[in-house]
PyMOL Python script that loads the backbone (N, CA, C, O; Angstrom):
from pymol import cmd

cmd.read_pdbstr("""\
ATOM      1  N   MET A   1       6.659   3.574  10.465  1.00  0.00           N
ATOM      2  CA  MET A   1       6.162   3.882  10.812  1.00  0.00           C
ATOM      3  C   MET A   1       4.778   3.194  11.376  1.00  0.00           C
ATOM      4  O   MET A   1       4.298   2.596  10.413  1.00  0.00           O
ATOM      5  N   THR A   2       4.392   3.117  11.902  1.00  0.00           N
ATOM      6  CA  THR A   2       3.743   2.097  12.768  1.00  0.00           C
ATOM      7  C   THR A   2       2.347   3.191  12.337  1.00  0.00           C
ATOM      8  O   THR A   2       2.159   4.391  12.139  1.00  0.00           O
ATOM      9  N   LYS A   3       1.553   1.892  12.347  1.00  0.00           N
ATOM     10  CA  LYS A   3      -0.933   2.701  12.238  1.00  0.00           C
ATOM     11  C   LYS A   3      -0.586   3.741  13.825  1.00  0.00           C
ATOM     12  O   LYS A   3      -1.194   4.811  13.855  1.00  0.00           O
ATOM     13  N   ALA A   4      -0.021   3.547  14.575  1.00  0.00           N
ATOM     14  CA  ALA A   4      -0.296   3.925  16.044  1.00  0.00           C
ATOM     15  C   ALA A   4       0.917   5.548  15.927  1.00  0.00           C
ATOM     16  O   ALA A   4       1.333   6.421  16.688  1.00  0.00           O
ATOM     17  N   ASP A   5       0.980   5.363  15.242  1.00  0.00           N
ATOM     18  CA  ASP A   5       2.625   6.807  14.514  1.00  0.00           C
ATOM     19  C   ASP A   5       1.367   7.779  14.136  1.00  0.00           C
ATOM     20  O   ASP A   5       0.833   8.751  14.670  1.00  0.00           O
ATOM     21  N   LEU A   6       1.194   7.121  13.104  1.00  0.00           N
ATOM     22  CA  LEU A   6       0.007   7.773  12.088  1.00  0.00           C
ATOM     23  C   LEU A   6      -1.085   8.644  13.249  1.00  0.00           C
ATOM     24  O   LEU A   6      -1.359   9.836  13.392  1.00  0.00           O
ATOM     25  N   ILE A   7      -1.581   7.195  14.058  1.00  0.00           N
ATOM     26  CA  ILE A   7      -2.500   8.251  14.589  1.00  0.00           C
ATOM     27  C   ILE A   7      -2.084   9.207  15.325  1.00  0.00           C
ATOM     28  O   ILE A   7      -2.211  10.373  14.951  1.00  0.00           O
ATOM     29  N   GLU A   8      -1.690   8.984  16.138  1.00  0.00           N
ATOM     30  CA  GLU A   8      -0.048  10.625  17.358  1.00  0.00           C
ATOM     31  C   GLU A   8      -0.123  11.726  16.473  1.00  0.00           C
ATOM     32  O   GLU A   8      -0.458  12.854  16.836  1.00  0.00           O
ATOM     33  N   SER A   9       0.266  11.333  15.009  1.00  0.00           N
ATOM     34  CA  SER A   9       0.584  12.802  14.675  1.00  0.00           C
ATOM     35  C   SER A   9      -0.939  13.436  13.712  1.00  0.00           C
ATOM     36  O   SER A   9      -1.039  14.659  13.610  1.00  0.00           O
ATOM     37  N   VAL A  10      -2.051  12.528  13.054  1.00  0.00           N
ATOM     38  CA  VAL A  10      -3.275  13.555  13.245  1.00  0.00           C
ATOM     39  C   VAL A  10      -4.154  14.186  14.297  1.00  0.00           C
ATOM     40  O   VAL A  10      -5.061  15.018  14.274  1.00  0.00           O
ATOM     41  N   TYR A  11      -3.012  12.857  16.043  1.00  0.00           N
ATOM     42  CA  TYR A  11      -3.796  14.134  16.523  1.00  0.00           C
ATOM     43  C   TYR A  11      -2.733  15.194  17.498  1.00  0.00           C
ATOM     44  O   TYR A  11      -2.769  15.568  18.670  1.00  0.00           O
ATOM     45  N   LEU A  12      -2.057  15.373  16.657  1.00  0.00           N
ATOM     46  CA  LEU A  12      -0.769  16.393  17.369  1.00  0.00           C
ATOM     47  C   LEU A  12      -1.057  17.827  16.339  1.00  0.00           C
ATOM     48  O   LEU A  12      -1.120  18.935  16.871  1.00  0.00           O
ATOM     49  N   THR A  13      -1.178  17.706  15.221  1.00  0.00           N
ATOM     50  CA  THR A  13      -1.401  17.882  14.406  1.00  0.00           C
ATOM     51  C   THR A  13      -2.715  19.115  14.198  1.00  0.00           C
ATOM     52  O   THR A  13      -2.769  20.338  14.068  1.00  0.00           O
ATOM     53  N   THR A  14      -3.780  17.845  14.265  1.00  0.00           N
ATOM     54  CA  THR A  14      -5.010  18.482  14.020  1.00  0.00           C
ATOM     55  C   THR A  14      -6.099  19.185  15.227  1.00  0.00           C
ATOM     56  O   THR A  14      -7.238  19.596  15.004  1.00  0.00           O
ATOM     57  N   GLY A  15      -5.378  19.181  16.534  1.00  0.00           N
ATOM     58  CA  GLY A  15      -6.388  18.982  17.862  1.00  0.00           C
ATOM     59  C   GLY A  15      -7.467  18.734  18.259  1.00  0.00           C
ATOM     60  O   GLY A  15      -8.224  19.386  18.978  1.00  0.00           O
ATOM     61  N   PHE A  16      -7.665  16.793  17.320  1.00  0.00           N
ATOM     62  CA  PHE A  16      -8.925  15.619  17.553  1.00  0.00           C
ATOM     63  C   PHE A  16      -8.468  15.291  18.468  1.00  0.00           C
ATOM     64  O   PHE A  16      -7.265  15.234  18.723  1.00  0.00           O
ATOM     65  N   SER A  17      -9.586  14.947  19.293  1.00  0.00           N
ATOM     66  CA  SER A  17      -8.768  13.670  20.526  1.00  0.00           C
ATOM     67  C   SER A  17      -7.969  12.118  19.814  1.00  0.00           C
ATOM     68  O   SER A  17      -7.541  11.654  18.757  1.00  0.00           O
ATOM     69  N   LYS A  18      -8.053  11.976  20.443  1.00  0.00           N
ATOM     70  CA  LYS A  18      -6.833  10.673  19.925  1.00  0.00           C
ATOM     71  C   LYS A  18      -7.745   9.094  18.974  1.00  0.00           C
ATOM     72  O   LYS A  18      -7.460   8.162  18.222  1.00  0.00           O
ATOM     73  N   LYS A  19      -8.890   9.677  19.669  1.00  0.00           N
ATOM     74  CA  LYS A  19     -10.356   8.960  19.435  1.00  0.00           C
ATOM     75  C   LYS A  19     -10.699   8.771  18.222  1.00  0.00           C
ATOM     76  O   LYS A  19     -10.876   7.899  17.372  1.00  0.00           O
ATOM     77  N   GLU A  20     -10.774  10.967  18.605  1.00  0.00           N
ATOM     78  CA  GLU A  20     -11.107  10.705  16.805  1.00  0.00           C
ATOM     79  C   GLU A  20     -10.009  10.790  15.527  1.00  0.00           C
ATOM     80  O   GLU A  20     -10.086  10.679  14.303  1.00  0.00           O
ATOM     81  N   SER A  21      -8.499  11.159  16.919  1.00  0.00           N
ATOM     82  CA  SER A  21      -7.763  10.954  15.250  1.00  0.00           C
ATOM     83  C   SER A  21      -7.432   9.285  14.521  1.00  0.00           C
ATOM     84  O   SER A  21      -7.053   9.117  13.362  1.00  0.00           O
ATOM     85  N   ALA A  22      -7.750   7.913  15.777  1.00  0.00           N
ATOM     86  CA  ALA A  22      -7.848   6.676  15.340  1.00  0.00           C
ATOM     87  C   ALA A  22      -9.301   6.889  14.080  1.00  0.00           C
ATOM     88  O   ALA A  22      -9.627   6.730  12.904  1.00  0.00           O
ATOM     89  N   ALA A  23      -9.463   7.056  14.556  1.00  0.00           N
ATOM     90  CA  ALA A  23     -11.016   7.030  13.590  1.00  0.00           C
ATOM     91  C   ALA A  23     -11.285   7.528  12.266  1.00  0.00           C
ATOM     92  O   ALA A  23     -12.197   7.475  11.441  1.00  0.00           O
ATOM     93  N   ILE A  24      -9.912   8.134  12.407  1.00  0.00           N
ATOM     94  CA  ILE A  24      -9.926   9.382  10.170  1.00  0.00           C
ATOM     95  C   ILE A  24      -9.088   8.458   9.402  1.00  0.00           C
ATOM     96  O   ILE A  24      -9.221   8.209   8.204  1.00  0.00           O
ATOM     97  N   VAL A  25      -7.904   7.803  10.482  1.00  0.00           N
ATOM     98  CA  VAL A  25      -6.396   6.864  10.013  1.00  0.00           C
ATOM     99  C   VAL A  25      -7.335   5.859  10.056  1.00  0.00           C
ATOM    100  O   VAL A  25      -7.104   5.325   8.971  1.00  0.00           O
ATOM    101  N   GLU A  26      -8.318   5.166  10.596  1.00  0.00           N
ATOM    102  CA  GLU A  26      -8.933   4.177  10.549  1.00  0.00           C
ATOM    103  C   GLU A  26     -10.478   4.345   8.791  1.00  0.00           C
ATOM    104  O   GLU A  26     -10.944   3.496   8.031  1.00  0.00           O
ATOM    105  N   MET A  27     -10.586   5.106   8.861  1.00  0.00           N
ATOM    106  CA  MET A  27     -12.068   5.484   7.789  1.00  0.00           C
ATOM    107  C   MET A  27     -11.150   5.665   6.104  1.00  0.00           C
ATOM    108  O   MET A  27     -11.515   5.723   4.930  1.00  0.00           O
ATOM    109  N   VAL A  28      -9.999   5.698   6.730  1.00  0.00           N
ATOM    110  CA  VAL A  28      -8.721   6.263   5.080  1.00  0.00           C
ATOM    111  C   VAL A  28      -8.510   5.294   4.742  1.00  0.00           C
ATOM    112  O   VAL A  28      -8.805   4.936   3.601  1.00  0.00           O
ATOM    113  N   PHE A  29      -7.720   4.252   5.911  1.00  0.00           N
ATOM    114  CA  PHE A  29      -7.648   2.392   5.485  1.00  0.00           C
ATOM    115  C   PHE A  29      -8.169   1.928   4.488  1.00  0.00           C
ATOM    116  O   PHE A  29      -7.946   1.648   3.310  1.00  0.00           O
ATOM    117  N   ASP A  30      -9.481   1.902   5.813  1.00  0.00           N
ATOM    118  CA  ASP A  30     -10.820   1.482   5.477  1.00  0.00           C
ATOM    119  C   ASP A  30     -11.090   1.844   3.812  1.00  0.00           C
ATOM    120  O   ASP A  30     -11.600   1.121   2.956  1.00  0.00           O
ATOM    121  N   LEU A  31     -10.575   3.179   3.693  1.00  0.00           N
ATOM    122  CA  LEU A  31     -11.760   3.798   2.428  1.00  0.00           C
ATOM    123  C   LEU A  31     -10.456   2.841   0.899  1.00  0.00           C
ATOM    124  O   LEU A  31     -10.840   2.424  -0.193  1.00  0.00           O
ATOM    125  N   MET A  32      -9.486   2.813   1.272  1.00  0.00           N
ATOM    126  CA  MET A  32      -8.338   2.952   0.553  1.00  0.00           C
ATOM    127  C   MET A  32      -8.279   0.890   0.067  1.00  0.00           C
ATOM    128  O   MET A  32      -8.204   0.407  -1.063  1.00  0.00           O
ATOM    129  N   LYS A  33      -8.340   0.246   1.252  1.00  0.00           N
ATOM    130  CA  LYS A  33      -8.679  -1.506   0.968  1.00  0.00           C
ATOM    131  C   LYS A  33      -9.657  -2.080   0.110  1.00  0.00           C
ATOM    132  O   LYS A  33      -9.425  -2.964  -0.715  1.00  0.00           O
ATOM    133  N   THR A  34     -11.523  -1.180   0.483  1.00  0.00           N
ATOM    134  CA  THR A  34     -12.446  -1.050  -0.519  1.00  0.00           C
ATOM    135  C   THR A  34     -11.896  -1.330  -2.133  1.00  0.00           C
ATOM    136  O   THR A  34     -11.834  -2.342  -2.832  1.00  0.00           O
ATOM    137  N   THR A  35     -11.423   0.539  -2.401  1.00  0.00           N
ATOM    138  CA  THR A  35     -10.905   0.693  -3.566  1.00  0.00           C
ATOM    139  C   THR A  35     -10.001  -0.068  -4.341  1.00  0.00           C
ATOM    140  O   THR A  35     -10.021  -0.067  -5.572  1.00  0.00           O
ATOM    141  N   LEU A  36      -9.280  -0.660  -3.712  1.00  0.00           N
ATOM    142  CA  LEU A  36      -8.243  -1.795  -3.624  1.00  0.00           C
ATOM    143  C   LEU A  36      -9.050  -2.919  -4.139  1.00  0.00           C
ATOM    144  O   LEU A  36      -8.919  -3.542  -5.192  1.00  0.00           O
ATOM    145  N   GLU A  37     -10.108  -3.085  -2.970  1.00  0.00           N
ATOM    146  CA  GLU A  37     -10.916  -4.668  -3.550  1.00  0.00           C
ATOM    147  C   GLU A  37     -11.374  -4.699  -4.794  1.00  0.00           C
ATOM    148  O   GLU A  37     -11.844  -5.706  -5.324  1.00  0.00           O
ATOM    149  N   ASN A  38     -11.218  -3.196  -5.513  1.00  0.00           N
ATOM    150  CA  ASN A  38     -12.653  -3.287  -6.306  1.00  0.00           C
ATOM    151  C   ASN A  38     -12.156  -2.834  -7.166  1.00  0.00           C
ATOM    152  O   ASN A  38     -12.369  -1.736  -7.679  1.00  0.00           O
ATOM    153  N   GLY A  39     -11.029  -4.045  -7.588  1.00  0.00           N
ATOM    154  CA  GLY A  39     -10.085  -3.583  -8.577  1.00  0.00           C
ATOM    155  C   GLY A  39      -9.713  -2.053  -9.103  1.00  0.00           C
ATOM    156  O   GLY A  39      -9.363  -1.954 -10.279  1.00  0.00           O
ATOM    157  N   GLU A  40      -9.776  -0.809  -8.253  1.00  0.00           N
ATOM    158  CA  GLU A  40      -9.636   0.256  -9.366  1.00  0.00           C
ATOM    159  C   GLU A  40      -8.147   1.071  -8.479  1.00  0.00           C
ATOM    160  O   GLU A  40      -7.395   0.720  -7.570  1.00  0.00           O
ATOM    161  N   LYS A  41      -8.232   1.814  -9.006  1.00  0.00           N
ATOM    162  CA  LYS A  41      -5.713   2.253  -8.191  1.00  0.00           C
ATOM    163  C   LYS A  41      -6.591   3.373  -7.470  1.00  0.00           C
ATOM    164  O   LYS A  41      -7.726   3.836  -7.587  1.00  0.00           O
ATOM    165  N   ILE A  42      -5.171   3.618  -6.449  1.00  0.00           N
ATOM    166  CA  ILE A  42      -5.834   4.808  -6.013  1.00  0.00           C
ATOM    167  C   ILE A  42      -4.135   5.413  -6.537  1.00  0.00           C
ATOM    168  O   ILE A  42      -3.026   4.906  -6.706  1.00  0.00           O
ATOM    169  N   LYS A  43      -4.841   6.956  -6.664  1.00  0.00           N
ATOM    170  CA  LYS A  43      -3.330   8.185  -7.257  1.00  0.00           C
ATOM    171  C   LYS A  43      -3.336   9.210  -6.585  1.00  0.00           C
ATOM    172  O   LYS A  43      -4.059  10.169  -6.856  1.00  0.00           O
ATOM    173  N   ILE A  44      -2.257   9.155  -5.268  1.00  0.00           N
ATOM    174  CA  ILE A  44      -2.304  10.890  -4.426  1.00  0.00           C
ATOM    175  C   ILE A  44      -1.123  11.176  -4.909  1.00  0.00           C
ATOM    176  O   ILE A  44      -0.189  10.447  -4.575  1.00  0.00           O
ATOM    177  N   ALA A  45      -0.795  12.703  -6.129  1.00  0.00           N
ATOM    178  CA  ALA A  45      -0.706  13.263  -5.705  1.00  0.00           C
ATOM    179  C   ALA A  45       0.841  13.937  -5.180  1.00  0.00           C
ATOM    180  O   ALA A  45       0.914  14.290  -4.003  1.00  0.00           O
ATOM    181  N   GLY A  46       1.681  14.051  -5.803  1.00  0.00           N
ATOM    182  CA  GLY A  46       2.722  14.121  -5.303  1.00  0.00           C
ATOM    183  C   GLY A  46       3.860  12.913  -3.795  1.00  0.00           C
ATOM    184  O   GLY A  46       4.873  13.158  -3.140  1.00  0.00           O
ATOM    185  N   PHE A  47       2.792  11.523  -3.895  1.00  0.00           N
ATOM    186  CA  PHE A  47       3.129  10.495  -3.500  1.00  0.00           C
ATOM    187  C   PHE A  47       3.276   9.347  -4.125  1.00  0.00           C
ATOM    188  O   PHE A  47       4.375   8.831  -3.923  1.00  0.00           O
ATOM    189  N   GLY A  48       2.357   8.591  -5.011  1.00  0.00           N
ATOM    190  CA  GLY A  48       2.127   7.828  -5.754  1.00  0.00           C
ATOM    191  C   GLY A  48       0.881   6.892  -6.111  1.00  0.00           C
ATOM    192  O   GLY A  48      -0.316   6.913  -5.824  1.00  0.00           O
ATOM    193  N   ASN A  49       1.559   6.214  -6.729  1.00  0.00           N
ATOM    194  CA  ASN A  49      -0.276   5.261  -7.019  1.00  0.00           C
ATOM    195  C   ASN A  49       0.381   3.881  -6.505  1.00  0.00           C
ATOM    196  O   ASN A  49       1.519   3.428  -6.379  1.00  0.00           O
ATOM    197  N   PHE A  50      -1.147   3.391  -6.241  1.00  0.00           N
ATOM    198  CA  PHE A  50      -1.432   1.927  -5.786  1.00  0.00           C
ATOM    199  C   PHE A  50      -2.040   1.762  -6.810  1.00  0.00           C
ATOM    200  O   PHE A  50      -2.610   2.610  -7.497  1.00  0.00           O
ATOM    201  N   VAL A  51      -1.867  -0.344  -7.110  1.00  0.00           N
ATOM    202  CA  VAL A  51      -2.477   0.176  -8.451  1.00  0.00           C
ATOM    203  C   VAL A  51      -2.770  -2.441  -7.913  1.00  0.00           C
ATOM    204  O   VAL A  51      -2.009  -3.125  -7.229  1.00  0.00           O
ATOM    205  N   VAL A  52      -3.609  -2.733  -8.376  1.00  0.00           N
ATOM    206  CA  VAL A  52      -3.778  -4.365  -8.032  1.00  0.00           C
ATOM    207  C   VAL A  52      -3.678  -4.600  -9.363  1.00  0.00           C
ATOM    208  O   VAL A  52      -4.360  -4.219 -10.314  1.00  0.00           O
ATOM    209  N   ASN A  53      -2.739  -5.274  -9.279  1.00  0.00           N
ATOM    210  CA  ASN A  53      -2.288  -6.259 -10.713  1.00  0.00           C
ATOM    211  C   ASN A  53      -2.944  -7.686 -10.803  1.00  0.00           C
ATOM    212  O   ASN A  53      -3.201  -7.909  -9.620  1.00  0.00           O
ATOM    213  N   GLU A  54      -3.332  -8.697 -11.466  1.00  0.00           N
ATOM    214  CA  GLU A  54      -3.435 -10.002 -12.205  1.00  0.00           C
ATOM    215  C   GLU A  54      -2.575 -10.724 -12.858  1.00  0.00           C
ATOM    216  O   GLU A  54      -2.810 -10.923 -14.049  1.00  0.00           O
ATOM    217  N   LYS A  55      -1.392 -11.288 -12.267  1.00  0.00           N
ATOM    218  CA  LYS A  55      -0.729 -12.042 -12.018  1.00  0.00           C
ATOM    219  C   LYS A  55      -1.573 -13.511 -12.515  1.00  0.00           C
ATOM    220  O   LYS A  55      -2.362 -14.147 -11.817  1.00  0.00           O
ATOM    221  N   ALA A  56      -1.156 -13.817 -13.893  1.00  0.00           N
ATOM    222  CA  ALA A  56      -1.562 -15.712 -15.291  1.00  0.00           C
ATOM    223  C   ALA A  56      -0.825 -17.282 -13.952  1.00  0.00           C
ATOM    224  O   ALA A  56       0.318 -17.446 -13.528  1.00  0.00           O
ATOM    225  N   ALA A  57      -1.580 -17.766 -13.800  1.00  0.00           N
ATOM    226  CA  ALA A  57      -0.662 -18.856 -12.647  1.00  0.00           C
ATOM    227  C   ALA A  57       0.303 -19.542 -13.806  1.00  0.00           C
ATOM    228  O   ALA A  57       0.496 -19.403 -15.014  1.00  0.00           O
ATOM    229  N   ARG A  58       0.541 -19.942 -13.281  1.00  0.00           N
ATOM    230  CA  ARG A  58       3.011 -20.176 -14.162  1.00  0.00           C
ATOM    231  C   ARG A  58       2.772 -21.864 -13.258  1.00  0.00           C
ATOM    232  O   ARG A  58       2.061 -22.392 -12.402  1.00  0.00           O
ATOM    233  N   ARG A  59       3.621 -22.079 -13.936  1.00  0.00           N
ATOM    234  CA  ARG A  59       4.837 -23.178 -13.486  1.00  0.00           C
ATOM    235  C   ARG A  59       5.663 -22.666 -12.657  1.00  0.00           C
ATOM    236  O   ARG A  59       6.012 -21.495 -12.808  1.00  0.00           O
ATOM    237  N   GLY A  60       6.214 -23.546 -11.462  1.00  0.00           N
ATOM    238  CA  GLY A  60       7.535 -22.850 -10.719  1.00  0.00           C
ATOM    239  C   GLY A  60       8.120 -23.989 -10.484  1.00  0.00           C
ATOM    240  O   GLY A  60       7.606 -25.025 -10.905  1.00  0.00           O
ATOM    241  N   ARG A  61       9.362 -24.007  -9.731  1.00  0.00           N
ATOM    242  CA  ARG A  61       9.857 -25.508  -9.019  1.00  0.00           C
ATOM    243  C   ARG A  61      10.437 -25.348  -7.159  1.00  0.00           C
ATOM    244  O   ARG A  61      11.029 -24.490  -6.503  1.00  0.00           O
ATOM    245  N   ASN A  62       9.867 -26.667  -6.903  1.00  0.00           N
ATOM    246  CA  ASN A  62       9.723 -26.538  -5.356  1.00  0.00           C
ATOM    247  C   ASN A  62      12.009 -26.349  -5.388  1.00  0.00           C
ATOM    248  O   ASN A  62      12.669 -26.999  -6.199  1.00  0.00           O
ATOM    249  N   PRO A  63      12.435 -25.726  -4.724  1.00  0.00           N
ATOM    250  CA  PRO A  63      13.609 -25.389  -4.594  1.00  0.00           C
ATOM    251  C   PRO A  63      14.174 -26.194  -3.309  1.00  0.00           C
ATOM    252  O   PRO A  63      15.251 -25.834  -2.834  1.00  0.00           O
ATOM    253  N   GLN A  64      13.332 -27.483  -2.629  1.00  0.00           N
ATOM    254  CA  GLN A  64      14.277 -27.727  -1.703  1.00  0.00           C
ATOM    255  C   GLN A  64      13.917 -29.690  -2.519  1.00  0.00           C
ATOM    256  O   GLN A  64      14.353 -30.737  -2.043  1.00  0.00           O
ATOM    257  N   THR A  65      13.089 -29.554  -3.699  1.00  0.00           N
ATOM    258  CA  THR A  65      12.737 -31.443  -4.038  1.00  0.00           C
ATOM    259  C   THR A  65      13.276 -30.671  -5.797  1.00  0.00           C
ATOM    260  O   THR A  65      14.174 -31.244  -6.414  1.00  0.00           O
ATOM    261  N   GLY A  66      12.751 -29.667  -6.271  1.00  0.00           N
ATOM    262  CA  GLY A  66      13.566 -29.458  -7.944  1.00  0.00           C
ATOM    263  C   GLY A  66      11.585 -29.924  -8.449  1.00  0.00           C
ATOM    264  O   GLY A  66      11.251 -29.713  -9.614  1.00  0.00           O
ATOM    265  N   ASP A  67      11.012 -30.245  -7.901  1.00  0.00           N
ATOM    266  CA  ASP A  67       9.532 -31.083  -8.653  1.00  0.00           C
ATOM    267  C   ASP A  67       8.996 -29.777  -9.052  1.00  0.00           C
ATOM    268  O   ASP A  67       9.462 -28.767  -8.525  1.00  0.00           O
ATOM    269  N   GLU A  68       8.059 -29.693  -9.934  1.00  0.00           N
ATOM    270  CA  GLU A  68       7.365 -28.977 -10.741  1.00  0.00           C
ATOM    271  C   GLU A  68       6.241 -28.868  -9.665  1.00  0.00           C
ATOM    272  O   GLU A  68       5.586 -29.754  -9.117  1.00  0.00           O
ATOM    273  N   ILE A  69       6.219 -27.514  -9.530  1.00  0.00           N
ATOM    274  CA  ILE A  69       4.388 -26.849  -8.882  1.00  0.00           C
ATOM    275  C   ILE A  69       3.865 -26.183  -9.863  1.00  0.00           C
ATOM    276  O   ILE A  69       4.531 -25.679 -10.766  1.00  0.00           O
ATOM    277  N   GLU A  70       1.960 -26.096  -9.713  1.00  0.00           N
ATOM    278  CA  GLU A  70       2.065 -24.453 -10.319  1.00  0.00           C
ATOM    279  C   GLU A  70       1.830 -24.113  -9.585  1.00  0.00           C
ATOM    280  O   GLU A  70       1.747 -24.854  -8.605  1.00  0.00           O
ATOM    281  N   ILE A  71       1.666 -23.343  -9.521  1.00  0.00           N
ATOM    282  CA  ILE A  71       1.558 -21.972  -8.663  1.00  0.00           C
ATOM    283  C   ILE A  71       0.465 -21.357  -9.390  1.00  0.00           C
ATOM    284  O   ILE A  71       0.529 -21.081 -10.588  1.00  0.00           O
ATOM    285  N   SER A  72      -0.797 -21.095  -8.457  1.00  0.00           N
ATOM    286  CA  SER A  72      -2.137 -20.218  -9.185  1.00  0.00           C
ATOM    287  C   SER A  72      -1.564 -19.334  -8.861  1.00  0.00           C
ATOM    288  O   SER A  72      -0.634 -18.906  -8.177  1.00  0.00           O
ATOM    289  N   ALA A  73      -3.216 -18.875 -10.272  1.00  0.00           N
ATOM    290  CA  ALA A  73      -3.104 -17.245 -10.164  1.00  0.00           C
ATOM    291  C   ALA A  73      -3.584 -16.364  -9.296  1.00  0.00           C
ATOM    292  O   ALA A  73      -4.742 -16.254  -8.895  1.00  0.00           O
ATOM    293  N   ARG A  74      -2.140 -15.409  -8.875  1.00  0.00           N
ATOM    294  CA  ARG A  74      -4.223 -14.233  -7.661  1.00  0.00           C
ATOM    295  C   ARG A  74      -3.404 -12.822  -7.901  1.00  0.00           C
ATOM    296  O   ARG A  74      -2.272 -12.738  -8.376  1.00  0.00           O
ATOM    297  N   LYS A  75      -3.956 -12.103  -7.610  1.00  0.00           N
ATOM    298  CA  LYS A  75      -3.791 -10.490  -7.642  1.00  0.00           C
ATOM    299  C   LYS A  75      -2.255 -10.480  -6.086  1.00  0.00           C
ATOM    300  O   LYS A  75      -2.097 -11.107  -5.038  1.00  0.00           O
ATOM    301  N   ILE A  76      -1.430  -9.323  -6.878  1.00  0.00           N
ATOM    302  CA  ILE A  76      -0.387  -8.487  -6.459  1.00  0.00           C
ATOM    303  C   ILE A  76      -0.932  -6.946  -5.967  1.00  0.00           C
ATOM    304  O   ILE A  76      -1.887  -6.469  -6.581  1.00  0.00           O
ATOM    305  N   LEU A  77      -0.429  -6.319  -5.062  1.00  0.00           N
ATOM    306  CA  LEU A  77      -0.380  -4.856  -4.980  1.00  0.00           C
ATOM    307  C   LEU A  77       1.249  -4.277  -5.118  1.00  0.00           C
ATOM    308  O   LEU A  77       2.343  -4.608  -4.661  1.00  0.00           O
ATOM    309  N   THR A  78       0.792  -3.362  -5.903  1.00  0.00           N
ATOM    310  CA  THR A  78       1.920  -2.447  -6.496  1.00  0.00           C
ATOM    311  C   THR A  78       1.358  -1.471  -5.896  1.00  0.00           C
ATOM    312  O   THR A  78       0.229  -1.211  -5.482  1.00  0.00           O
ATOM    313  N   PHE A  79       3.250  -0.542  -5.955  1.00  0.00           N
ATOM    314  CA  PHE A  79       3.214   1.080  -5.397  1.00  0.00           C
ATOM    315  C   PHE A  79       4.640   1.237  -6.608  1.00  0.00           C
ATOM    316  O   PHE A  79       5.592   0.521  -6.918  1.00  0.00           O
ATOM    317  N   LYS A  80       4.148   2.514  -6.998  1.00  0.00           N
ATOM    318  CA  LYS A  80       5.068   3.444  -8.329  1.00  0.00           C
ATOM    319  C   LYS A  80       4.834   4.860  -7.140  1.00  0.00           C
ATOM    320  O   LYS A  80       4.045   5.538  -6.482  1.00  0.00           O
ATOM    321  N   PRO A  81       5.889   4.661  -7.441  1.00  0.00           N
ATOM    322  CA  PRO A  81       6.631   6.129  -6.560  1.00  0.00           C
ATOM    323  C   PRO A  81       6.287   7.488  -7.501  1.00  0.00           C
ATOM    324  O   PRO A  81       6.890   7.674  -8.557  1.00  0.00           O
ATOM    325  N   SER A  82       5.240   8.431  -6.999  1.00  0.00           N
ATOM    326  CA  SER A  82       5.451   9.737  -8.235  1.00  0.00           C
ATOM    327  C   SER A  82       6.677  10.650  -8.276  1.00  0.00           C
ATOM    328  O   SER A  82       7.199  11.063  -7.241  1.00  0.00           O
ATOM    329  N   GLN A  83       7.044  10.900  -9.282  1.00  0.00           N
ATOM    330  CA  GLN A  83       8.225  12.064 -10.050  1.00  0.00           C
ATOM    331  C   GLN A  83       9.050  12.263  -8.437  1.00  0.00           C
ATOM    332  O   GLN A  83      10.111  11.787  -8.032  1.00  0.00           O
ATOM    333  N   VAL A  84       7.726  13.461  -7.564  1.00  0.00           N
ATOM    334  CA  VAL A  84       8.142  14.228  -6.976  1.00  0.00           C
ATOM    335  C   VAL A  84       8.596  13.265  -5.662  1.00  0.00           C
ATOM    336  O   VAL A  84       9.674  13.435  -5.092  1.00  0.00           O
ATOM    337  N   LEU A  85       7.847  12.472  -5.356  1.00  0.00           N
ATOM    338  CA  LEU A  85       8.674  11.141  -3.885  1.00  0.00           C
ATOM    339  C   LEU A  85      10.164  11.196  -4.332  1.00  0.00           C
ATOM    340  O   LEU A  85      11.174  11.522  -3.709  1.00  0.00           O
ATOM    341  N   LYS A  86       9.978  10.777  -5.598  1.00  0.00           N
ATOM    342  CA  LYS A  86      12.041  10.033  -5.909  1.00  0.00           C
ATOM    343  C   LYS A  86      12.301  10.711  -5.609  1.00  0.00           C
ATOM    344  O   LYS A  86      12.871  10.586  -4.524  1.00  0.00           O
ATOM    345  N   SER A  87      12.184  12.329  -6.257  1.00  0.00           N
ATOM    346  CA  SER A  87      12.972  12.854  -6.175  1.00  0.00           C
ATOM    347  C   SER A  87      13.464  13.671  -4.618  1.00  0.00           C
ATOM    348  O   SER A  87      14.518  14.235  -4.322  1.00  0.00           O
ATOM    349  N   LEU A  88      12.481  13.491  -4.008  1.00  0.00           N
ATOM    350  CA  LEU A  88      12.802  13.754  -2.077  1.00  0.00           C
ATOM    351  C   LEU A  88      13.915  12.778  -1.354  1.00  0.00           C
ATOM    352  O   LEU A  88      14.838  12.912  -0.551  1.00  0.00           O
ATOM    353  N   LEU A  89      13.206  11.573  -2.207  1.00  0.00           N
ATOM    354  CA  LEU A  89      14.286  10.064  -1.168  1.00  0.00           C
ATOM    355  C   LEU A  89      15.864  10.390  -2.175  1.00  0.00           C
ATOM    356  O   LEU A  89      16.900   9.808  -1.857  1.00  0.00           O
ATOM    357  N   ASN A  90      15.835  11.211  -3.171  1.00  0.00           N
ATOM    358  CA  ASN A  90      17.393  10.151  -4.195  1.00  0.00           C
ATOM    359  C   ASN A  90      18.018  12.504  -3.594  1.00  0.00           C
ATOM    360  O   ASN A  90      18.912  13.108  -4.186  1.00  0.00           O
ATOM    361  N   GLU A  91      17.202  13.096  -2.450  1.00  0.00           N
ATOM    362  CA  GLU A  91      17.921  14.389  -2.509  1.00  0.00           C
ATOM    363  C   GLU A  91      19.622  14.377  -2.027  1.00  0.00           C
ATOM    364  O   GLU A  91      19.600  13.908  -0.889  1.00  0.00           O
ATOM    365  N   THR A  92      20.564  14.580  -2.270  1.00  0.00           N
ATOM    366  CA  THR A  92      22.005  15.181  -1.528  1.00  0.00           C
ATOM    367  C   THR A  92      21.555  15.822  -0.479  1.00  0.00           C
ATOM    368  O   THR A  92      20.762  16.731  -0.727  1.00  0.00           O
ATOM    369  N   ASN A  93      21.928  15.546   1.066  1.00  0.00           N
ATOM    370  CA  ASN A  93      21.846  16.926   2.233  1.00  0.00           C
ATOM    371  C   ASN A  93      23.092  17.154   1.886  1.00  0.00           C
ATOM    372  O   ASN A  93      23.711  18.092   2.389  1.00  0.00           O
TER     373      ASN A  93
END
""", "prot")
cmd.dss("prot")
cmd.show_as("cartoon", "prot")
cmd.util.cbc("prot")
cmd.orient("prot")
């Protein structure tokens, strides 16, 4: 599913114009981005949690040369699905 698919779905289910639907989807994504940039967790009941985690700097190896390299510290985004979503995905039809 793409952003365009989300906009189309909002358009079809709400009756808003495509322009309004696009604005709604953009607002939701902007709010999520801002929240995550601030280091806050996003918890959506029945769906899951988005969390920003910090990874410390570490030593690694260049697989082509075998040389040791320093992998810098960074932030990563993780998603953990809720039990409800896990159950839906694992239902046998």
